[in-house]
Z-matrix of the N, CA and C atoms (Angstrom, degrees):
N
C 1 1.429
C 2 1.566 1 106.29
N 3 1.309 2 113.14 1 142.24
C 4 1.492 3 122.13 2 177.38
C 5 1.488 4 104.89 3 -122.85
N 6 1.357 5 113.82 4 154.24
C 7 1.518 6 117.70 5 -176.36
C 8 1.604 7 105.31 6 -146.81
N 9 1.257 8 112.73 7 149.06
C 10 1.495 9 116.01 8 175.42
C 11 1.543 10 103.83 9 -139.53
N 12 1.325 11 121.12 10 137.49
C 13 1.403 12 129.05 11 178.32
C 14 1.579 13 108.42 12 -117.35
N 15 1.367 14 112.89 13 120.85
C 16 1.341 15 120.57 14 -179.55
C 17 1.481 16 115.80 15 -124.41
N 18 1.269 17 119.70 16 173.44
C 19 1.560 18 119.18 17 178.03
C 20 1.539 19 103.19 18 -125.54
N 21 1.310 20 119.74 19 131.35
C 22 1.430 21 126.70 20 177.88
C 23 1.467 22 107.60 21 -139.27
N 24 1.279 23 118.63 22 125.60
C 25 1.554 24 127.55 23 178.87
C 26 1.551 25 112.37 24 34.77
N 27 1.306 26 115.43 25 52.75
C 28 1.401 27 121.82 26 175.86
C 29 1.524 28 115.35 27 69.12
N 30 1.228 29 110.53 28 26.00
C 31 1.636 30 122.63 29 177.01
C 32 1.556 31 108.08 30 -123.54
N 33 1.304 32 120.38 31 136.31
C 34 1.428 33 123.58 32 169.00
C 35 1.498 34 107.40 33 -89.95
N 36 1.382 35 113.55 34 127.08
C 37 1.399 36 114.91 35 -178.85
C 38 1.663 37 107.84 36 -118.82
N 39 1.272 38 109.92 37 121.12
C 40 1.502 39 118.93 38 179.93
C 41 1.446 40 109.36 39 -103.48
N 42 1.337 41 115.21 40 118.70
C 43 1.538 42 118.93 41 175.98
C 44 1.454 43 110.35 42 -110.30
N 45 1.237 44 115.97 43 134.54
C 46 1.396 45 121.67 44 177.53
C 47 1.584 46 107.43 45 -118.02
N 48 1.304 47 114.81 46 147.20
C 49 1.531 48 123.94 47 172.91
C 50 1.478 49 111.78 48 -138.96
N 51 1.405 50 115.16 49 148.48
C 52 1.361 51 122.10 50 -179.20
C 53 1.559 52 110.20 51 93.98
N 54 1.346 53 118.17 52 -148.70
C 55 1.463 54 123.61 53 -177.87
C 56 1.468 55 107.93 54 -97.39
N 57 1.408 56 112.23 55 138.35
C 58 1.384 57 118.82 56 173.36
C 59 1.574 58 102.17 57 -117.74
N 60 1.348 59 111.48 58 94.14
C 61 1.514 60 116.13 59 -173.91
C 62 1.485 61 104.72 60 -136.95
N 63 1.313 62 109.86 61 -172.43
C 64 1.516 63 122.06 62 -169.28
C 65 1.628 64 111.43 63 -53.30
N 66 1.325 65 114.92 64 -33.29
C 67 1.435 66 121.28 65 177.30
C 68 1.522 67 110.26 66 -71.34
N 69 1.348 68 117.60 67 -35.15
C 70 1.496 69 123.75 68 -170.21
C 71 1.474 70 117.90 69 -101.66
N 72 1.402 71 112.31 70 -18.17
C 73 1.463 72 117.22 71 -167.79
C 74 1.563 73 107.37 72 -70.84
N 75 1.271 74 127.28 73 -27.54
C 76 1.511 75 120.11 74 175.18
C 77 1.487 76 108.59 75 -59.92
N 78 1.337 77 122.85 76 -36.60
C 79 1.465 78 124.92 77 -177.13
C 80 1.569 79 107.24 78 -73.23
N 81 1.331 80 113.25 79 -42.70
C 82 1.593 81 115.95 80 179.55
C 83 1.522 82 106.34 81 -64.81
N 84 1.266 83 120.45 82 -42.69
C 85 1.421 84 121.18 83 175.26
C 86 1.491 85 119.53 84 -53.27
N 87 1.371 86 108.33 85 -41.00
C 88 1.554 87 114.60 86 179.36
C 89 1.507 88 109.47 87 -71.36
N 90 1.309 89 118.05 88 -45.70
C 91 1.470 90 124.07 89 173.03
C 92 1.505 91 112.99 90 -49.13
N 93 1.320 92 113.56 91 -57.77
C 94 1.560 93 118.90 92 -179.56
C 95 1.428 94 116.42 93 -57.60
N 96 1.397 95 113.73 94 -40.90
C 97 1.481 96 118.76 95 -172.07
C 98 1.653 97 108.85 96 -73.17
N 99 1.391 98 109.97 97 -29.53
C 100 1.456 99 116.13 98 176.19
C 101 1.487 100 110.54 99 -67.69
N 102 1.354 101 114.39 100 -43.12
C 103 1.432 102 119.75 101 178.87
C 104 1.472 103 114.17 102 -62.24
N 105 1.343 104 122.22 103 -40.20
C 106 1.441 105 129.10 104 -178.83
C 107 1.537 106 109.63 105 -77.45
N 108 1.337 107 117.94 106 -16.32
C 109 1.564 108 120.58 107 175.72
C 110 1.493 109 110.20 108 -79.16
N 111 1.415 110 120.35 109 -5.50
C 112 1.423 111 122.31 110 -176.63
C 113 1.568 112 106.35 111 -89.00
N 114 1.277 113 113.92 112 -167.94
C 115 1.572 114 121.65 113 -172.24
C 116 1.569 115 107.08 114 -100.51
N 117 1.310 116 118.58 115 -12.84
C 118 1.465 117 120.49 116 -169.83
C 119 1.589 118 111.59 117 -101.93
N 120 1.406 119 112.81 118 150.03
C 121 1.417 120 114.80 119 172.05
C 122 1.503 121 111.96 120 -58.46
N 123 1.266 122 116.96 121 155.87
C 124 1.534 123 124.19 122 -176.07
C 125 1.512 124 112.37 123 -115.73
N 126 1.334 125 116.34 124 131.63
C 127 1.477 126 117.51 125 167.64
C 128 1.587 127 107.46 126 -119.34
N 129 1.232 128 117.91 127 140.71
C 130 1.523 129 123.73 128 -173.55
C 131 1.565 130 102.49 129 -119.63
N 132 1.315 131 108.03 130 111.94
C 133 1.520 132 120.17 131 -177.25
C 134 1.599 133 104.30 132 -86.47
N 135 1.189 134 113.04 133 112.61
C 136 1.635 135 117.30 134 174.40
C 137 1.397 136 114.37 135 -105.22
N 138 1.222 137 122.51 136 12.85
C 139 1.558 138 126.04 137 178.75
C 140 1.449 139 109.84 138 -55.20
N 141 1.244 140 124.48 139 -31.11
C 142 1.506 141 123.27 140 -177.20
C 143 1.355 142 114.47 141 -97.09
N 144 1.307 143 119.12 142 2.89
C 145 1.499 144 124.60 143 -176.47
C 146 1.561 145 108.30 144 -82.54
N 147 1.416 146 115.00 145 116.73
C 148 1.377 147 116.69 146 179.30
C 149 1.525 148 115.36 147 -84.66
N 150 1.291 149 115.24 148 -28.99
C 151 1.501 150 125.31 149 -178.40
C 152 1.533 151 111.53 150 -149.26
N 153 1.255 152 116.73 151 139.70
C 154 1.461 153 122.85 152 173.36
C 155 1.548 154 110.18 153 -138.10
N 156 1.235 155 117.32 154 130.71
C 157 1.437 156 121.66 155 178.23
C 158 1.410 157 114.61 156 -109.20
N 159 1.236 158 123.19 157 -178.10
C 160 1.447 159 130.52 158 -168.73
C 161 1.616 160 109.40 159 -59.92
N 162 1.331 161 117.39 160 -38.79
C 163 1.449 162 122.05 161 172.08
C 164 1.519 163 116.34 162 -59.87
N 165 1.383 164 110.95 163 -45.22
C 166 1.538 165 110.78 164 171.19
C 167 1.469 166 115.61 165 -63.87
N 168 1.283 167 116.87 166 -43.37
C 169 1.532 168 120.07 167 179.54
C 170 1.608 169 106.33 168 -58.06
N 171 1.389 170 115.84 169 -48.86
C 172 1.513 171 117.83 170 175.67
C 173 1.421 172 116.44 171 -48.16
N 174 1.375 173 118.90 172 -36.38
C 175 1.453 174 129.49 173 179.66
C 176 1.471 175 107.29 174 -64.37
N 177 1.290 176 116.66 175 -43.64
C 178 1.507 177 124.37 176 -173.84
C 179 1.555 178 108.16 177 -72.20
N 180 1.375 179 115.33 178 -44.39
C 181 1.419 180 119.11 179 175.81
C 182 1.533 181 112.97 180 -62.28
N 183 1.265 182 120.71 181 -39.94
C 184 1.351 183 124.98 182 -179.08
C 185 1.642 184 109.16 183 -62.69
N 186 1.349 185 109.98 184 -44.33
C 187 1.515 186 117.08 185 177.56
C 188 1.543 187 111.94 186 -63.35
N 189 1.253 188 116.82 187 -39.39
C 190 1.429 189 124.64 188 -179.66
C 191 1.587 190 107.88 189 -64.20
N 192 1.352 191 116.43 190 -47.33
C 193 1.442 192 120.88 191 178.76
C 194 1.485 193 113.44 192 -61.23
N 195 1.367 194 114.69 193 -39.41
C 196 1.525 195 123.00 194 -177.86
C 197 1.526 196 105.30 195 -69.23
N 198 1.404 197 118.55 196 -46.10
C 199 1.457 198 122.04 197 173.35
C 200 1.581 199 115.33 198 -50.60
N 201 1.297 200 118.22 199 -50.64
C 202 1.329 201 131.98 200 176.65
C 203 1.456 202 109.57 201 -52.49
N 204 1.301 203 118.99 202 -51.11
C 205 1.489 204 120.69 203 -179.00
C 206 1.506 205 113.95 204 -68.32
N 207 1.327 206 114.09 205 -21.42
C 208 1.501 207 118.54 206 -179.46
C 209 1.503 208 107.94 207 -101.93
N 210 1.338 209 119.98 208 11.97
C 211 1.416 210 126.10 209 179.42
C 212 1.614 211 112.59 210 55.78
N 213 1.235 212 117.16 211 34.51
C 214 1.401 213 121.33 212 174.83
C 215 1.472 214 117.96 213 -101.72
N 216 1.290 215 124.87 214 146.69
C 217 1.395 216 126.53 215 -179.39
C 218 1.512 217 106.97 216 -72.70
N 219 1.331 218 115.45 217 145.68
C 220 1.461 219 117.57 218 179.58
C 221 1.628 220 104.90 219 -149.84
N 222 1.234 221 118.88 220 127.97
C 223 1.417 222 123.46 221 -176.60
C 224 1.572 223 112.42 222 -148.61
N 225 1.311 224 117.20 223 155.17
C 226 1.518 225 124.48 224 176.55
C 227 1.510 226 102.31 225 -101.94
N 228 1.418 227 111.18 226 147.09
C 229 1.375 228 120.24 227 -177.24
C 230 1.528 229 108.88 228 -129.39
N 231 1.275 230 116.69 229 143.05
C 232 1.458 231 120.19 230 171.99
C 233 1.482 232 118.01 231 47.36
N 234 1.385 233 115.60 232 45.29
C 235 1.468 234 120.83 233 -172.44
C 236 1.545 235 106.84 234 -68.44
N 237 1.371 236 114.21 235 125.02
C 238 1.451 237 118.40 236 -177.97
C 239 1.512 238 107.37 237 -62.50
N 240 1.307 239 113.55 238 160.35
C 241 1.472 240 119.98 239 -175.52
C 242 1.592 241 115.56 240 -59.70
N 243 1.363 242 111.05 241 -41.95
C 244 1.492 243 117.89 242 177.98
C 245 1.525 244 112.45 243 -63.99
N 246 1.397 245 115.12 244 -36.96
C 247 1.462 246 123.59 245 179.84
C 248 1.516 247 104.58 246 -72.08
N 249 1.241 248 126.47 247 -41.39
C 250 1.361 249 131.02 248 -171.37
C 251 1.525 250 109.50 249 -65.80
N 252 1.316 251 111.25 250 -32.75
C 253 1.583 252 115.13 251 179.83
C 254 1.517 253 106.74 252 -66.84
N 255 1.350 254 120.11 253 -41.91
C 256 1.365 255 122.70 254 -179.87
C 257 1.532 256 112.49 255 -58.26
N 258 1.347 257 113.75 256 -45.41
C 259 1.458 258 122.22 257 178.85
C 260 1.685 259 110.59 258 -61.11
N 261 1.307 260 111.35 259 -41.90
C 262 1.445 261 117.46 260 -175.89
C 263 1.592 262 108.29 261 -68.83
N 264 1.359 263 114.15 262 -42.64
C 265 1.455 264 116.91 263 -176.64
C 266 1.506 265 108.67 264 -59.68
N 267 1.335 266 117.81 265 -36.07
C 268 1.547 267 122.27 266 -178.40
C 269 1.465 268 112.47 267 -90.91
N 270 1.248 269 118.76 268 1.87
C 271 1.490 270 133.25 269 -177.90
C 272 1.538 271 104.74 270 52.83
N 273 1.327 272 112.80 271 42.99
C 274 1.469 273 114.49 272 168.22
C 275 1.446 274 117.07 273 -90.97
N 276 1.392 275 119.47 274 -4.91
C 277 1.354 276 122.32 275 174.84
C 278 1.553 277 108.17 276 -74.70
N 279 1.344 278 118.79 277 -2.97
C 280 1.410 279 121.41 278 171.63
C 281 1.542 280 110.50 279 -97.90
N 282 1.400 281 116.01 280 -12.48
C 283 1.438 282 120.08 281 -176.35
C 284 1.482 283 109.99 282 -89.27
N 285 1.355 284 109.00 283 -55.29
C 286 1.513 285 119.66 284 178.02
C 287 1.586 286 117.42 285 -78.63
N 288 1.288 287 114.12 286 143.01
C 289 1.425 288 118.46 287 174.38
C 290 1.529 289 101.70 288 -82.14
N 291 1.380 290 112.11 289 129.00
C 292 1.523 291 122.68 290 -174.50
C 293 1.514 292 106.11 291 -122.01
N 294 1.381 293 115.45 292 121.52
C 295 1.534 294 120.53 293 174.09
C 296 1.501 295 108.73 294 -110.00
N 297 1.274 296 115.79 295 142.62
C 298 1.473 297 122.01 296 178.13
C 299 1.504 298 114.41 297 -62.97
N 300 1.407 299 119.17 298 -31.73
C 301 1.458 300 119.17 299 -173.13
C 302 1.536 301 100.49 300 -151.57
N 303 1.335 302 113.26 301 164.96
C 304 1.565 303 123.76 302 172.18
C 305 1.505 304 105.01 303 -58.67
N 306 1.278 305 121.89 304 -50.48
C 307 1.406 306 127.10 305 -175.74
C 308 1.430 307 111.47 306 -63.25
N 309 1.380 308 122.66 307 -30.89
C 310 1.403 309 123.44 308 175.55
C 311 1.589 310 109.78 309 -74.01
N 312 1.318 311 117.01 310 -36.11
C 313 1.500 312 122.18 311 176.98
C 314 1.454 313 109.08 312 -64.15
N 315 1.317 314 122.00 313 -42.48
C 316 1.453 315 122.20 314 -174.91
C 317 1.625 316 105.58 315 -73.54
N 318 1.345 317 118.82 316 -36.73
C 319 1.469 318 121.11 317 -177.66
C 320 1.522 319 108.67 318 -68.98
N 321 1.291 320 118.10 319 -36.02
C 322 1.403 321 123.35 320 -176.76
C 323 1.653 322 106.93 321 -65.19
N 324 1.308 323 117.69 322 -33.22
C 325 1.335 324 123.38 323 -174.35
C 326 1.565 325 117.64 324 -87.22
N 327 1.294 326 110.04 325 3.40
C 328 1.552 327 110.99 326 -179.96
C 329 1.424 328 112.19 327 -93.45
């Protein structure tokens, strides 16, 4: 798994690529919790994620809960088809805000 954290228009963008699985989820969790510890809303770009398992989803849920406690925006962006199926099976597509693209996410927040 690779990740990149950038800032765009006052928003922290965390982009993951590869597999977010049991082996990589501790690193993903750390990156996500550092992002929501900041002062900016967080967008998580999952367009490069080939596979996500329950441990990766749990890291995202924990980050979402932390963001909500801190009154920060938190959304998923460009969720790959395979990852989206996991969210749909767990009905988490109803819990997370999911945007089609980064541009959509920024347009929706204007």
